[in-house]
ZADREN-791063 format. One record per residue (C-alpha): residue number from 0; residue in one letter; x, y, z. Coordinates in steps of 0.001 Angstrom, whole numbers, plus 524288, in hexadecimal, padded with zeros to 5 digits. Each point is the difference from the previous one (the first is absolute). Last residue first. Layout:
BEGIN
<nr=NUM; rest=A; X=X; Y=Y; Z=Z>
...
! end
This chain:
BEGIN
<nr=397; rest=Q; X=85AAD; Y=8FDC7; Z=796E2>
<nr=396; rest=V; X=80579; Y=7F62A; Z=7F639>
<nr=395; rest=R; X=7F6A5; Y=7F39A; Z=80048>
<nr=394; rest=V; X=806E0; Y=7F222; Z=80225>
<nr=393; rest=P; X=7FCF3; Y=7F40C; Z=7FE05>
<nr=392; rest=A; X=80C16; Y=7F619; Z=80462>
<nr=391; rest=G; X=8075D; Y=7FA72; Z=7F697>
<nr=390; rest=D; X=80CB3; Y=7FE9D; Z=807D6>
<nr=389; rest=L; X=7FCCF; Y=803B4; Z=80EC6>
<nr=388; rest=L; X=7FCEE; Y=80CBE; Z=805D1>
<nr=387; rest=R; X=7FD85; Y=80521; Z=80ECE>
<nr=386; rest=G; X=80D48; Y=7FCA4; Z=805FF>
<nr=385; rest=R; X=80699; Y=80B0B; Z=7FBCF>
<nr=384; rest=P; X=7FB98; Y=8056A; Z=7F458>
<nr=383; rest=E; X=7FEB6; Y=80E20; Z=8021C>
<nr=382; rest=T; X=8028E; Y=807FA; Z=7F3EE>
<nr=381; rest=A; X=7FB5D; Y=7F3C9; Z=7F60A>
<nr=380; rest=V; X=8070D; Y=803B7; Z=7F2DC>
<nr=379; rest=L; X=7FCFC; Y=805A3; Z=7F3BD>
<nr=378; rest=D; X=80B9A; Y=7FE12; Z=7F56E>
<nr=377; rest=G; X=8005E; Y=80C95; Z=7F7DB>
<nr=376; rest=A; X=8100C; Y=7FCBA; Z=7FD7D>
<nr=375; rest=A; X=801F0; Y=7F1E5; Z=801D2>
<nr=374; rest=L; X=803AA; Y=7F7B0; Z=80C6D>
<nr=373; rest=G; X=8074E; Y=7F3B6; Z=8045E>
<nr=372; rest=S; X=80D70; Y=80730; Z=7FF4E>
<nr=371; rest=A; X=808F3; Y=80991; Z=80648>
<nr=370; rest=I; X=7F156; Y=80493; Z=809C9>
<nr=369; rest=E; X=804E9; Y=80F07; Z=805C3>
<nr=368; rest=V; X=7F7E0; Y=80207; Z=80B6F>
<nr=367; rest=K; X=7F84D; Y=80AE8; Z=80448>
<nr=366; rest=Q; X=7FDE7; Y=80896; Z=80C5D>
<nr=365; rest=G; X=80CDD; Y=80654; Z=7FEA1>
<nr=364; rest=V; X=8085D; Y=7FBB2; Z=7F42A>
<nr=363; rest=G; X=80376; Y=7F2B6; Z=80590>
<nr=362; rest=V; X=80AE3; Y=7F5FE; Z=7F7C1>
<nr=361; rest=G; X=7FCCD; Y=7F3F7; Z=7F8CF>
<nr=360; rest=L; X=7F6C3; Y=7F540; Z=80137>
<nr=359; rest=T; X=7FF3F; Y=7F3E4; Z=7F787>
<nr=358; rest=V; X=7F198; Y=7FCCB; Z=7FE9C>
<nr=357; rest=I; X=7F923; Y=7F28D; Z=8003C>
<nr=356; rest=R; X=7F0B8; Y=80406; Z=7FA8C>
<nr=355; rest=E; X=7F36A; Y=7FBB5; Z=8048B>
<nr=354; rest=E; X=7F47A; Y=80209; Z=7F76A>
<nr=353; rest=V; X=7F553; Y=807B3; Z=805C8>
<nr=352; rest=R; X=7F08B; Y=7FDAC; Z=7F83D>
<nr=351; rest=G; X=7F865; Y=80982; Z=7F9EC>
<nr=350; rest=D; X=8056F; Y=7FF83; Z=7F200>
<nr=349; rest=K; X=80DD1; Y=801A6; Z=80590>
<nr=348; rest=V; X=803E7; Y=80673; Z=80E17>
<nr=347; rest=V; X=81083; Y=7FAA4; Z=8006D>
<nr=346; rest=Y; X=800A9; Y=7FDE0; Z=80F82>
<nr=345; rest=V; X=80F01; Y=7FFEC; Z=804DF>
<nr=344; rest=R; X=80A99; Y=7F889; Z=80515>
<nr=343; rest=S; X=80D71; Y=7FF64; Z=806FA>
<nr=342; rest=T; X=803F7; Y=7F46B; Z=803EA>
<nr=341; rest=G; X=8094C; Y=80039; Z=80C9A>
<nr=340; rest=A; X=7F784; Y=7F6B7; Z=807FB>
<nr=339; rest=V; X=7F423; Y=80962; Z=7FCD6>
<nr=338; rest=T; X=80263; Y=80C51; Z=7FADC>
<nr=337; rest=E; X=7F2A6; Y=8068E; Z=7FB5D>
<nr=336; rest=V; X=7FFB5; Y=80CA5; Z=7F6C6>
<nr=335; rest=A; X=7F7D1; Y=809CE; Z=7FD7B>
<nr=334; rest=T; X=800C6; Y=80772; Z=80CCC>
<nr=333; rest=A; X=80D56; Y=8034E; Z=7FAB6>
<nr=332; rest=P; X=7F89B; Y=806F5; Z=7F5D1>
<nr=331; rest=V; X=8049A; Y=7FCEC; Z=7F17B>
<nr=330; rest=L; X=80A9B; Y=80401; Z=7F7A3>
<nr=329; rest=L; X=80576; Y=7FCCA; Z=7F507>
<nr=328; rest=A; X=80E85; Y=80753; Z=7FB4D>
<nr=327; rest=P; X=802DB; Y=808BC; Z=7F528>
<nr=326; rest=A; X=80B39; Y=7FC2A; Z=7FA0B>
<nr=325; rest=T; X=80E17; Y=806CB; Z=803F7>
<nr=324; rest=S; X=80338; Y=80C70; Z=808DE>
<nr=323; rest=P; X=80E01; Y=800E7; Z=8030D>
<nr=322; rest=Q; X=801DE; Y=7F9D0; Z=80DEC>
<nr=321; rest=Q; X=800EE; Y=807B0; Z=80BDC>
<nr=320; rest=I; X=80B80; Y=7F93E; Z=80AE0>
<nr=319; rest=S; X=7FA83; Y=7FCCD; Z=80C68>
<nr=318; rest=A; X=808A8; Y=8001B; Z=80C9D>
<nr=317; rest=S; X=801DA; Y=7F8EC; Z=80B7F>
<nr=316; rest=V; X=80B82; Y=8089F; Z=80750>
<nr=315; rest=F; X=80A58; Y=7FB9E; Z=808F1>
<nr=314; rest=L; X=80616; Y=80B72; Z=807C6>
<nr=313; rest=G; X=80E74; Y=7FF13; Z=800FE>
<nr=312; rest=P; X=800F9; Y=80F4B; Z=7FA9D>
<nr=311; rest=K; X=7F6EE; Y=806E9; Z=809ED>
<nr=310; rest=L; X=7F11E; Y=806CA; Z=7F91E>
<nr=309; rest=R; X=7FBE5; Y=80BB5; Z=808E9>
<nr=308; rest=G; X=80BBA; Y=808D7; Z=7FC26>
<nr=307; rest=D; X=7F436; Y=80B8E; Z=7FE32>
<nr=306; rest=P; X=803E4; Y=80135; Z=7EF4A>
<nr=305; rest=N; X=80179; Y=7F26F; Z=7FD50>
<nr=304; rest=P; X=7FD62; Y=7FEA5; Z=7F184>
<nr=303; rest=A; X=80143; Y=7F202; Z=7FAB6>
<nr=302; rest=V; X=80A31; Y=7FB4D; Z=7F70D>
<nr=301; rest=A; X=7FF96; Y=7F206; Z=7F76E>
<nr=300; rest=E; X=80973; Y=7F7AD; Z=80031>
<nr=299; rest=V; X=7FE25; Y=7F20E; Z=7F801>
<nr=298; rest=T; X=80630; Y=7F29E; Z=803D9>
<nr=297; rest=L; X=7FC2D; Y=7F74D; Z=7F610>
<nr=296; rest=A; X=7FEEF; Y=7F0E2; Z=806DE>
<nr=295; rest=R; X=8045B; Y=7F1F3; Z=7FD31>
<nr=294; rest=Q; X=80776; Y=8017A; Z=80EA7>
<nr=293; rest=D; X=80C71; Y=7FA5A; Z=7FFAA>
<nr=292; rest=A; X=7FFD0; Y=80344; Z=7F08E>
<nr=291; rest=R; X=7FC84; Y=80F04; Z=7FFEE>
<nr=290; rest=V; X=7F962; Y=80601; Z=7F445>
<nr=289; rest=S; X=80803; Y=8074C; Z=7F7C0>
<nr=288; rest=P; X=7FCFC; Y=80F52; Z=7F9B5>
<nr=287; rest=S; X=7FA0B; Y=80439; Z=80CD4>
<nr=286; rest=V; X=7F646; Y=809DB; Z=80024>
<nr=285; rest=F; X=800FD; Y=80C8A; Z=80705>
<nr=284; rest=R; X=7F6EA; Y=80AEF; Z=8025C>
<nr=283; rest=V; X=7F331; Y=7F9D6; Z=801E9>
<nr=282; rest=T; X=7F8D7; Y=80B10; Z=80797>
<nr=281; rest=A; X=7FA12; Y=800E8; Z=80D4C>
<nr=280; rest=T; X=7F48E; Y=80076; Z=808E3>
<nr=279; rest=F; X=7FD4A; Y=7FD7E; Z=80D87>
<nr=278; rest=P; X=7F31B; Y=7F958; Z=8060B>
<nr=277; rest=E; X=7FB1A; Y=80106; Z=80BE4>
<nr=276; rest=G; X=7FB3C; Y=7F41A; Z=806C4>
<nr=275; rest=R; X=80A3B; Y=7FC3D; Z=8094C>
<nr=274; rest=Y; X=80804; Y=80ABD; Z=802E7>
<nr=273; rest=A; X=80D59; Y=7F99C; Z=80663>
<nr=272; rest=D; X=7FC47; Y=7F34A; Z=7F6CA>
<nr=271; rest=V; X=80283; Y=80655; Z=7F402>
<nr=270; rest=T; X=7F735; Y=801CD; Z=7F37A>
<nr=269; rest=M; X=80221; Y=802C1; Z=7F22F>
<nr=268; rest=T; X=7F9E4; Y=805FC; Z=7F4E1>
<nr=267; rest=V; X=80930; Y=7FEF3; Z=7F0DC>
<nr=266; rest=H; X=7FD2D; Y=807E9; Z=7F3C7>
<nr=265; rest=Q; X=808D2; Y=7FBE6; Z=7F5CF>
<nr=264; rest=G; X=80B19; Y=80A4C; Z=7FB7E>
<nr=263; rest=P; X=8087A; Y=7F50E; Z=7FC1A>
<nr=262; rest=Q; X=7FBDE; Y=7F387; Z=7FB3B>
<nr=261; rest=V; X=7FA7C; Y=7F271; Z=80564>
<nr=260; rest=L; X=7F745; Y=7F6A9; Z=7FB46>
<nr=259; rest=A; X=80925; Y=7F9CC; Z=7F816>
<nr=258; rest=V; X=8072D; Y=7FAC1; Z=80CA3>
<nr=257; rest=S; X=7F30B; Y=7F7FA; Z=8051F>
<nr=256; rest=Q; X=804D1; Y=7F3D3; Z=7FF71>
<nr=255; rest=E; X=80C8A; Y=801E6; Z=80585>
<nr=254; rest=P; X=7FB11; Y=8053C; Z=80CA3>
<nr=253; rest=V; X=8000F; Y=80F12; Z=801CB>
<nr=252; rest=T; X=8098C; Y=801D5; Z=80C5D>
<nr=251; rest=L; X=7FED9; Y=80EF4; Z=80484>
<nr=250; rest=E; X=809E4; Y=80B6B; Z=803DC>
<nr=249; rest=V; X=7F81F; Y=80B5E; Z=804BD>
<nr=248; rest=R; X=80917; Y=80CE5; Z=7FECA>
<nr=247; rest=M; X=7FBF3; Y=809F8; Z=80AD0>
<nr=246; rest=P; X=7FD81; Y=80E57; Z=7FB5E>
<nr=245; rest=D; X=80462; Y=805AD; Z=80877>
<nr=244; rest=I; X=8075B; Y=7F675; Z=80821>
<nr=243; rest=R; X=80F6B; Y=8055E; Z=7FDA2>
<nr=242; rest=V; X=80850; Y=7FAE6; Z=809A3>
<nr=241; rest=V; X=80E3F; Y=80309; Z=80663>
<nr=240; rest=T; X=8097D; Y=7F867; Z=806C1>
<nr=239; rest=A; X=809E1; Y=80627; Z=807FB>
<nr=238; rest=V; X=80D8C; Y=7FFD6; Z=803B7>
<nr=237; rest=R; X=80640; Y=7F520; Z=7F799>
<nr=236; rest=A; X=81076; Y=7FE6A; Z=801BC>
<nr=235; rest=G; X=80540; Y=8035E; Z=7EF87>
<nr=234; rest=R; X=809F1; Y=806BC; Z=80694>
<nr=233; rest=T; X=802B0; Y=7FF1C; Z=80DAB>
<nr=232; rest=V; X=7F812; Y=804D3; Z=80C18>
<nr=231; rest=Y; X=803B7; Y=80305; Z=80D20>
<nr=230; rest=D; X=7F402; Y=80125; Z=80798>
<nr=229; rest=G; X=80160; Y=80CF2; Z=80A0E>
<nr=228; rest=V; X=7F1BB; Y=802D3; Z=7FD28>
<nr=227; rest=S; X=7F873; Y=7F65F; Z=7FC08>
<nr=226; rest=V; X=7FF78; Y=7F40A; Z=7F34D>
<nr=225; rest=L; X=7F594; Y=7F9A4; Z=7FC49>
<nr=224; rest=R; X=7F482; Y=8079C; Z=7FC16>
<nr=223; rest=E; X=7F504; Y=7F6ED; Z=7F9A5>
<nr=222; rest=A; X=7F2B9; Y=802B3; Z=7FA3A>
<nr=221; rest=V; X=8021E; Y=80CA3; Z=7FD3F>
<nr=220; rest=L; X=7F463; Y=80559; Z=7F7A7>
<nr=219; rest=G; X=7FFD1; Y=80542; Z=7F21E>
<nr=218; rest=S; X=80572; Y=80958; Z=7F620>
<nr=217; rest=F; X=80C55; Y=7FD41; Z=7F8F6>
<nr=216; rest=P; X=80D76; Y=7FE5A; Z=801E6>
<nr=215; rest=A; X=80051; Y=803A4; Z=80D55>
<nr=214; rest=R; X=80D6A; Y=805DF; Z=8043A>
<nr=213; rest=I; X=80AE1; Y=7FC90; Z=8070E>
<nr=212; rest=S; X=809C9; Y=80D5C; Z=803C8>
<nr=211; rest=T; X=80CC9; Y=7F94B; Z=800E8>
<nr=210; rest=D; X=7FEAF; Y=7FFAE; Z=7F10D>
<nr=209; rest=A; X=801DE; Y=80E2F; Z=7FD22>
<nr=208; rest=A; X=80CFE; Y=7FFB9; Z=8062D>
<nr=207; rest=A; X=803F9; Y=7F627; Z=7F7E0>
<nr=206; rest=K; X=7F939; Y=8052D; Z=7F365>
<nr=205; rest=R; X=808B9; Y=80C5C; Z=80293>
<nr=204; rest=A; X=80BF7; Y=7F741; Z=800BF>
<nr=203; rest=L; X=7FCF8; Y=7FB5A; Z=7F35C>
<nr=202; rest=A; X=7FE0A; Y=80C69; Z=7FAD2>
<nr=201; rest=I; X=80D8E; Y=8075F; Z=80491>
<nr=200; rest=R; X=806EC; Y=7F3BF; Z=7FBA1>
<nr=199; rest=A; X=7FB7C; Y=802C1; Z=7F312>
<nr=198; rest=R; X=80382; Y=80DA0; Z=8012A>
<nr=197; rest=A; X=80CBF; Y=7FAE7; Z=80282>
<nr=196; rest=A; X=80106; Y=7F5B4; Z=7F532>
<nr=195; rest=Q; X=7FB46; Y=80B84; Z=7F6A3>
<nr=194; rest=L; X=8083D; Y=809F9; Z=80544>
<nr=193; rest=S; X=80C33; Y=7F4C9; Z=7FDE0>
<nr=192; rest=R; X=7FD3E; Y=7FEDF; Z=7F3B8>
<nr=191; rest=Y; X=801C7; Y=810DE; Z=7FD88>
<nr=190; rest=S; X=80BE7; Y=7FD2B; Z=806F6>
<nr=189; rest=Q; X=80555; Y=7F795; Z=7F558>
<nr=188; rest=E; X=7F8EB; Y=807FE; Z=7F48A>
<nr=187; rest=A; X=8088D; Y=80D90; Z=805CB>
<nr=186; rest=G; X=80CD0; Y=7F6B1; Z=8007E>
<nr=185; rest=N; X=7FC26; Y=7FC67; Z=7F3AD>
<nr=184; rest=L; X=80125; Y=80E09; Z=7FA69>
<nr=183; rest=A; X=8098B; Y=8056D; Z=8092A>
<nr=182; rest=A; X=8087E; Y=7F4DC; Z=7F9EF>
<nr=181; rest=Q; X=7FDF4; Y=804BC; Z=7F166>
<nr=180; rest=Y; X=80353; Y=80D8A; Z=80470>
<nr=179; rest=Q; X=80F65; Y=7FA3E; Z=806BE>
<nr=178; rest=Q; X=8005D; Y=7FABA; Z=7F26E>
<nr=177; rest=R; X=7FDA3; Y=80B04; Z=7F9EC>
<nr=176; rest=A; X=8080B; Y=808D7; Z=80765>
<nr=175; rest=A; X=80C08; Y=7F49B; Z=7FF58>
<nr=174; rest=E; X=7FD88; Y=7FFF9; Z=7F0BD>
<nr=173; rest=V; X=802DE; Y=80EBC; Z=80091>
<nr=172; rest=Q; X=80B69; Y=7FFF6; Z=80811>
<nr=171; rest=T; X=806F9; Y=7F721; Z=7F6DD>
<nr=170; rest=R; X=7FBB1; Y=80ABA; Z=7F3F5>
<nr=169; rest=R; X=806BD; Y=8079F; Z=80A03>
<nr=168; rest=Q; X=80E51; Y=7F9BD; Z=800A2>
<nr=167; rest=D; X=7FE70; Y=7FD7A; Z=7F2F2>
<nr=166; rest=Y; X=8009E; Y=80DEB; Z=7FCEE>
<nr=165; rest=E; X=80ACD; Y=8029D; Z=80975>
<nr=164; rest=S; X=80789; Y=7F4C4; Z=7F9C9>
<nr=163; rest=Q; X=7FF89; Y=80745; Z=7F266>
<nr=162; rest=S; X=803E9; Y=80CC9; Z=8052F>
<nr=161; rest=V; X=7F920; Y=80CD3; Z=7FFAA>
<nr=160; rest=V; X=800D1; Y=80CC0; Z=7F773>
<nr=159; rest=K; X=801FF; Y=7F860; Z=7F34B>
<nr=158; rest=Q; X=7F499; Y=80637; Z=7F993>
<nr=157; rest=E; X=7F8F5; Y=7F345; Z=7FF05>
<nr=156; rest=L; X=80422; Y=7FB6F; Z=80D8D>
<nr=155; rest=L; X=7F964; Y=80C40; Z=80635>
<nr=154; rest=S; X=7F2AC; Y=7FD7F; Z=7F74C>
<nr=153; rest=G; X=80128; Y=7F18B; Z=806FE>
<nr=152; rest=I; X=802C2; Y=806B1; Z=80D6F>
<nr=151; rest=R; X=7F2C8; Y=80650; Z=7FE7D>
<nr=150; rest=S; X=7F7FB; Y=7F4B1; Z=7FBBF>
<nr=149; rest=F; X=80744; Y=7F897; Z=80D0D>
<nr=148; rest=E; X=7FA75; Y=809FD; Z=8085D>
<nr=147; rest=A; X=7F3B1; Y=7FFFF; Z=7FAD4>
<nr=146; rest=E; X=7FE6C; Y=7F3FD; Z=8023C>
<nr=145; rest=A; X=8065C; Y=7FE6C; Z=80DEF>
<nr=144; rest=W; X=7F494; Y=80B1C; Z=803C2>
<nr=143; rest=E; X=7F635; Y=7F7FB; Z=7F965>
<nr=142; rest=L; X=80563; Y=7F32A; Z=807D0>
<nr=141; rest=S; X=80061; Y=807AB; Z=80D6E>
<nr=140; rest=A; X=7F2BA; Y=804B6; Z=7FD9B>
<nr=139; rest=K; X=7FA45; Y=7F23C; Z=7FE4A>
<nr=138; rest=A; X=80734; Y=7FA7F; Z=80A6A>
<nr=137; rest=S; X=7F96D; Y=80B9D; Z=80A33>
<nr=136; rest=M; X=7F1CA; Y=7FCCD; Z=7F93D>
<nr=135; rest=V; X=802BB; Y=7F15D; Z=8010D>
<nr=134; rest=D; X=8020E; Y=801D5; Z=80FD6>
<nr=133; rest=P; X=7F630; Y=8090F; Z=80207>
<nr=132; rest=V; X=7F576; Y=7F85E; Z=7F8BD>
<nr=131; rest=R; X=7F792; Y=80797; Z=7F6B9>
<nr=130; rest=A; X=805BB; Y=7F809; Z=7F3CE>
<nr=129; rest=A; X=7FBF3; Y=7F375; Z=8073D>
<nr=128; rest=E; X=7F2E7; Y=802E6; Z=7FFE7>
<nr=127; rest=F; X=7F666; Y=7F9CD; Z=80BD9>
<nr=126; rest=P; X=7F15C; Y=80619; Z=80106>
<nr=125; rest=Q; X=7FE5C; Y=80A97; Z=80A77>
<nr=124; rest=G; X=7F549; Y=7FA73; Z=80820>
<nr=123; rest=A; X=80720; Y=804FD; Z=80D56>
<nr=122; rest=S; X=80D78; Y=805AC; Z=7FE05>
<nr=121; rest=L; X=8097B; Y=7FAE9; Z=7F773>
<nr=120; rest=G; X=80FA4; Y=802EE; Z=80007>
<nr=119; rest=L; X=8036E; Y=7F2DC; Z=7FEC9>
<nr=118; rest=R; X=808F7; Y=8006C; Z=80CE9>
<nr=117; rest=A; X=7F39C; Y=80485; Z=806C2>
<nr=116; rest=E; X=7F9F4; Y=7F770; Z=7FAEA>
<nr=115; rest=I; X=80891; Y=7F5C5; Z=803AE>
<nr=114; rest=Q; X=7FFA7; Y=804AA; Z=80DB9>
<nr=113; rest=G; X=7F120; Y=801DF; Z=7FFE1>
<nr=112; rest=A; X=7FDAF; Y=7EFAD; Z=7FCA8>
<nr=111; rest=N; X=80A6D; Y=7FE10; Z=80C4C>
<nr=110; rest=A; X=7F6C3; Y=807E2; Z=8081B>
<nr=109; rest=E; X=7F2B4; Y=7F9EC; Z=7FD02>
<nr=108; rest=A; X=8068C; Y=7F441; Z=7FFFC>
<nr=107; rest=E; X=80559; Y=80141; Z=80EA5>
<nr=106; rest=T; X=7F186; Y=80627; Z=8038C>
<nr=105; rest=L; X=7F8CB; Y=7F450; Z=7FA52>
<nr=104; rest=Q; X=80894; Y=7F85C; Z=8087B>
<nr=103; rest=A; X=7FD2A; Y=80475; Z=80CE3>
<nr=102; rest=S; X=7F224; Y=80134; Z=7FC7B>
<nr=101; rest=T; X=7FFD1; Y=7F291; Z=7FEEA>
<nr=100; rest=E; X=80813; Y=7FD7D; Z=80C82>
<nr=99; rest=T; X=7F62A; Y=80818; Z=808F5>
<nr=98; rest=D; X=7F43A; Y=7FBB9; Z=7F9B8>
<nr=97; rest=S; X=7F8F8; Y=7F677; Z=809CF>
<nr=96; rest=V; X=7F4F1; Y=7F939; Z=7FB56>
<nr=95; rest=R; X=7F2E6; Y=804AB; Z=7FE5F>
<nr=94; rest=V; X=7F481; Y=7F683; Z=80033>
<nr=93; rest=L; X=7F0C7; Y=80037; Z=7FA01>
<nr=92; rest=L; X=80167; Y=80E34; Z=7F956>
<nr=91; rest=T; X=7F37C; Y=7FF4C; Z=7F6D1>
<nr=90; rest=G; X=803D9; Y=803C8; Z=7F224>
<nr=89; rest=E; X=7F3B9; Y=7FA27; Z=7F952>
<nr=88; rest=A; X=7F595; Y=80135; Z=80C4F>
<nr=87; rest=V; X=7FFE5; Y=7F805; Z=80C06>
<nr=86; rest=R; X=7F3DC; Y=7F8DF; Z=8083C>
<nr=85; rest=S; X=80601; Y=7FD72; Z=80A8F>
<nr=84; rest=G; X=7FCA6; Y=7F1DE; Z=804A5>
<nr=83; rest=R; X=80E0F; Y=7FD56; Z=80685>
<nr=82; rest=E; X=803C7; Y=80B9B; Z=80660>
<nr=81; rest=V; X=80812; Y=80CA2; Z=7F8C9>
<nr=80; rest=P; X=8096C; Y=8080B; Z=803E9>
<nr=79; rest=T; X=80CCA; Y=7F7D8; Z=8016B>
<nr=78; rest=A; X=80A5E; Y=807F4; Z=802C9>
<nr=77; rest=V; X=80FB7; Y=7FEAD; Z=8013B>
<nr=76; rest=V; X=80240; Y=7F2A8; Z=7FA8B>
<nr=75; rest=R; X=80E23; Y=7FB67; Z=7FF51>
<nr=74; rest=G; X=806EC; Y=80010; Z=7F39A>
<nr=73; rest=A; X=801C5; Y=7F8A0; Z=7F4A8>
<nr=72; rest=T; X=7F8C8; Y=8046F; Z=7F2E2>
<nr=71; rest=E; X=7F5F1; Y=7FA03; Z=7F549>
<nr=70; rest=A; X=7F6CE; Y=7FC85; Z=80B9D>
<nr=69; rest=S; X=7F5F9; Y=7F807; Z=7FB85>
<nr=68; rest=V; X=7F103; Y=80136; Z=7FD82>
<nr=67; rest=E; X=7F89A; Y=7F449; Z=7FF15>
<nr=66; rest=A; X=7F535; Y=80374; Z=7F599>
<nr=65; rest=Q; X=7F393; Y=7FB75; Z=7FF11>
<nr=64; rest=E; X=7F7BC; Y=80446; Z=7F546>
<nr=63; rest=D; X=7F13B; Y=7FDF3; Z=7FB52>
<nr=62; rest=A; X=7FE96; Y=7F90D; Z=80E15>
<nr=61; rest=A; X=7F940; Y=7F0EE; Z=7FFB5>
<nr=60; rest=L; X=7F347; Y=7FC73; Z=80128>
<nr=59; rest=S; X=7FC79; Y=7EF9F; Z=7FF46>
<nr=58; rest=G; X=7F8AA; Y=7F6CF; Z=7F5A5>
<nr=57; rest=T; X=7F4FF; Y=7F8AC; Z=7FC9B>
<nr=56; rest=V; X=7F6E0; Y=7FFBE; Z=7F386>
<nr=55; rest=S; X=7F161; Y=7FE31; Z=7FD1F>
<nr=54; rest=L; X=7FE9D; Y=80405; Z=7F188>
<nr=53; rest=Y; X=7F47B; Y=80845; Z=7FC3E>
<nr=52; rest=R; X=7F587; Y=801C8; Z=7F688>
<nr=51; rest=D; X=7F73F; Y=80C29; Z=7FD90>
<nr=50; rest=I; X=7F50D; Y=7FB90; Z=7F8D4>
<nr=49; rest=P; X=7F9DF; Y=8012B; Z=7F412>
<nr=48; rest=R; X=7F063; Y=7FCD6; Z=7FBE5>
<nr=47; rest=S; X=7F6FE; Y=7F43F; Z=7FEDC>
<nr=46; rest=E; X=7F37C; Y=7FE4A; Z=80A59>
<nr=45; rest=V; X=7F858; Y=7F50B; Z=7FFD1>
<nr=44; rest=A; X=7F38B; Y=80187; Z=8024A>
<nr=43; rest=A; X=7F89F; Y=800DE; Z=80BE7>
<nr=42; rest=A; X=7F5C1; Y=7F9D7; Z=806FD>
<nr=41; rest=A; X=7F5E0; Y=7FEBD; Z=80BF7>
<nr=40; rest=I; X=7F986; Y=7F3D2; Z=8029A>
<nr=39; rest=T; X=7F07C; Y=7FBF5; Z=7FFD2>
<nr=38; rest=L; X=7FEA1; Y=7F164; Z=801F9>
<nr=37; rest=P; X=7F9CB; Y=7F988; Z=7F4ED>
<nr=36; rest=E; X=7F3F4; Y=7F735; Z=805F8>
<nr=35; rest=P; X=7FF08; Y=7F261; Z=800EB>
<nr=34; rest=R; X=7FA18; Y=7F74A; Z=7F6AA>
<nr=33; rest=V; X=7F50B; Y=7F803; Z=80775>
<nr=32; rest=A; X=7FEB8; Y=7F126; Z=7FA3F>
<nr=31; rest=P; X=7F027; Y=7FDB1; Z=7FDE1>
<nr=30; rest=T; X=7F918; Y=7F989; Z=80ABC>
<nr=29; rest=A; X=7F66E; Y=7F4F4; Z=7FA18>
<nr=28; rest=A; X=80938; Y=7F51D; Z=7FC1D>
<nr=27; rest=S; X=804DC; Y=80054; Z=80EF3>
<nr=26; rest=T; X=7F264; Y=7FF82; Z=80519>
<nr=25; rest=E; X=7FCF5; Y=7F223; Z=7F944>
<nr=24; rest=S; X=80E3D; Y=7FB5F; Z=80411>
<nr=23; rest=G; X=7FBF3; Y=801AA; Z=80CE6>
<nr=22; rest=C; X=7F400; Y=7FD17; Z=800E0>
<nr=21; rest=A; X=806DD; Y=7F297; Z=7FAC2>
<nr=20; rest=A; X=808C4; Y=7FE86; Z=8096B>
<nr=19; rest=S; X=7F666; Y=800B7; Z=80A1D>
<nr=18; rest=L; X=7F7DB; Y=7F4CB; Z=7FA1C>
<nr=17; rest=A; X=80A2D; Y=7F833; Z=80034>
<nr=16; rest=S; X=805BE; Y=80334; Z=80E2B>
<nr=15; rest=L; X=7EF9F; Y=7FF05; Z=8059F>
<nr=14; rest=A; X=800C4; Y=7F0FA; Z=7F96B>
<nr=13; rest=L; X=80DAE; Y=7FC54; Z=80519>
<nr=12; rest=L; X=7FAAE; Y=80310; Z=80D3A>
<nr=11; rest=A; X=7F32C; Y=7F820; Z=7FDC9>
<nr=10; rest=G; X=80922; Y=7F3F2; Z=7FB0E>
<nr=9; rest=A; X=808C8; Y=80149; Z=80D8B>
<nr=8; rest=A; X=7F4DC; Y=7FFAC; Z=807FB>
<nr=7; rest=A; X=7F95F; Y=7F562; Z=7FB76>
<nr=6; rest=Y; X=80BC7; Y=7F79D; Z=7FE7D>
<nr=5; rest=K; X=800DF; Y=80200; Z=80EFE>
<nr=4; rest=V; X=7F380; Y=7FCFD; Z=80173>
<nr=3; rest=D; X=7FF6A; Y=7F374; Z=7FA11>
<nr=2; rest=F; X=80C4F; Y=7FAD2; Z=807C4>
<nr=1; rest=T; X=7F9A2; Y=804F7; Z=80C1F>
<nr=0; rest=M; X=7F50A; Y=7F66A; Z=7FCDC>
! end
């Protein structure tokens, strides 16, 4: 009896399941499929226009000029009127060395030159003429007298008034006077050469005296003063370092693959860690003609104005070198790009639906971003796709 009841219950359940499935099939067949409503979106056309492009590089700052000022004469330091950090103009006195010895040498050289000038009968600024030298003039007068006497004796000899021996004696006197005159001329020339040497020694002595005052070679700042009063310096010893930091030199390193993108005159924008977020400007002045083999990079030098002295030699800089205008870029709003796991995509609106496009990004330009590949000028893209759109979804442009 129990066995019959179990089978009867199971049969009833099966009948109910079949009836339910049949009813469900009839209901599904009777209900038509529902099409999704188009999603209202904002869209923008792909813009094509030229943009400013920049090459990002790094480098460091250096003084425009730096001189290790050295002593040109030996002596005891007697004055140091500048300190480290002093701003100096060209020719400003940095260090003074005792001039006792050099002054004495100058006086001696001037005295020697004056002695020779007196012997030659020269005054200041008067040109040298050997015929006007006193000794030469005296010798010439003696020669002329001897020649006159010889001429007179010659006449008397024809008249048989004087003897032949006296005539020969006068002729010998003429030759002697002529030799004395020539010797006087040669002596005058030698004295003049000695005068030139004496004047050269005066010039050297004056330079040595001037070299006791060590001066700034150009306008700038005293970076170091290496001597103090009482120190003894030798010729060639460093006494100070002077730098010019307005303008500053910006030494940049450009990768080998970008060497063709840099040329003199290009604009440079740079920043330094000391003034975060504050831009400084420079201009490319020099491009090295060769690539450094150890770095596979090119050295580029730019010049940056630094009137207030805020930029310091040695600071590290991050710079952008503006590139020449090229072909127009394709730009879309930055919000139109959806990036997931390193893959960037946009959604192009076409025939009432969106089409997913994988794109390659370029540089950012304000609120827009460059699309290097994947789009064409004039394409219409959804501007807010994030998490809302799928490939092929129907849309309505707002």
